[in-house]
C-alpha positions in Angstrom: -0.1 0.0 0.0 3.0 2.2 0.3 3.9 4.8 -2.2 5.6 7.9 -2.8 3.8 10.7 -4.3 5.7 12.9 -6.7 3.7 14.2 -9.1 0.6 15.8 -8.1 -2.6 16.7 -10.1 -4.8 19.7 -9.2 -2.7 21.0 -7.0 -4.3 24.2 -5.8 -8.2 23.5 -5.0 -8.1 20.2 -3.0 -10.4 20.8 0.1 -11.2 18.0 2.5 -14.0 19.7 4.8 -14.7 18.0 8.2 -11.6 15.6 8.0 -9.7 15.4 11.4 -5.7 15.0 11.0 -3.2 14.3 13.5 0.2 15.7 13.2 3.4 14.7 15.0 6.6 16.6 14.3 9.0 18.0 16.8 9.9 21.0 14.5 7.9 24.2 15.6 8.0 25.8 12.2 7.0 22.6 10.5 4.0 22.3 13.4 2.7 25.7 12.3 3.1 24.8 8.5 1.0 21.8 8.8 -1.5 23.4 11.0 -1.9 26.2 8.5 -2.3 23.8 5.7 -4.8 21.7 7.1 -6.8 25.0 7.7 -6.5 26.1 4.2 -8.0 22.6 3.1 -10.7 23.0 5.5 -9.6 20.2 7.9 -9.4 20.3 11.8 -5.9 19.2 13.2 -4.1 18.6 16.3 -0.5 19.1 16.2 1.8 17.4 18.8 5.8 17.3 19.1 6.6 13.5 19.5 5.0 9.9 19.3 4.0 9.3 22.7 1.6 12.3 22.6 0.5 11.1 19.3 -0.2 7.5 21.0 -2.4 9.3 23.8 -4.6 11.5 21.4 -5.3 8.7 19.0 -6.4 6.6 22.3 -9.0 9.2 23.1 -10.2 9.9 19.8 -10.4 8.6 16.1 -8.5 11.0 13.2 -9.1 10.5 9.5 -5.3 10.5 8.9 -1.9 10.5 10.7 0.8 12.9 9.4 4.0 11.6 11.4 7.7 13.0 11.2 10.3 9.6 11.4 12.7 11.7 13.4 11.3 12.8 16.8 12.5 12.8 20.2 10.7 10.3 22.9 9.2 8.2 20.6 10.3 8.2 17.0 8.3 7.6 13.7 9.1 3.9 13.6 8.4 3.0 16.9 5.2 5.2 16.6 4.1 3.2 13.5 4.8 0.0 15.2 2.7 1.0 18.2 -0.5 2.1 16.4 -0.6 -1.0 14.3 0.0 -3.0 17.3 -3.0 -0.9 19.1 -5.2 -1.4 16.1 -4.6 -5.3 16.1 -5.0 -5.4 20.0 -8.2 -3.6 19.8 -9.7 -4.5 16.4 -9.8 -1.0 15.5 -10.3 0.5 11.9 -6.7 1.1 10.4 -5.9 4.7 10.3 -3.7 5.9 7.2 -0.4 6.9 7.9 1.7 9.7 5.9 5.2 9.8 6.9 7.4 12.9 6.3 11.0 13.1 6.5 14.3 14.5 5.3 15.5 11.0 4.7 14.8 9.4 1.0 11.8 7.0 1.0 14.5 4.3 0.1 15.9 4.7 3.4 12.7 3.4 5.4 13.2 0.5 7.2 11.7 -2.4 4.9 9.3 -3.8 7.7 7.5 0.0 8.0 6.7 0.4 4.4 3.8 -2.0 4.4 2.4 -0.1 7.5 2.4 3.2 5.9 0.0 4.6 3.2 2.5 7.3 1.9 5.8 9.2 2.3 6.8 12.6 1.6 10.3 14.0 1.7 10.7 17.3 3.5 10.6 19.9 2.5 7.3 19.2 1.2 4.8 21.3 -0.8 1.1 21.8 -0.4 0.2 20.4 -3.6 2.4 16.8 -2.5 0.7 17.2 0.6 -2.7 17.6 -0.7 -2.4 14.8 -3.5 -1.2 12.5 -0.7 -4.2 13.2 1.5 -6.5 13.1 -1.5 -5.2 9.5 -2.4 -5.3 8.2 1.4 -9.0 9.5 1.8 -10.2 8.1 -1.7 -8.7 4.9 -0.5 -10.6 4.7 2.4 -13.8 6.0 0.4 -13.2 3.0 -1.8 -13.1 0.4 1.0 -15.6 2.0 3.2 -18.1 2.1 0.1 -17.1 -0.7 -1.5 -17.1 1.5 -4.7 -14.0 2.6 -6.4 -13.4 4.6 -9.6 
């Protein structure tokens, strides 16, 4: 399911009203950027600074997607992804889409993580690539939920 988005279409007009995303990144500038990009696209966001905070947040509320930096303090991206997927299996919860952001290349990701994520964006990211990635994730979930894909 993992795919690296590199050629977005419909770059400026994508909106996701009512969607709620959870963002974990320890960089304050990236946090502000993600909050603004989410708001511009009509989404609500909760922006946190590490994986432990993210795990607490998803334990109490369901989100439409997680955007997660790979290199964070306290609980890094790889450990957070593993914890999310373990928690889903343990509680029989619905699989939450995970989009990874990192300064590393997609090819540098640990192989065992690739099937656990739904997309990857190399930093610095653009609005167009982020929106194209989210559109892909939300459309995949719509197809799965409604059993109708185009």
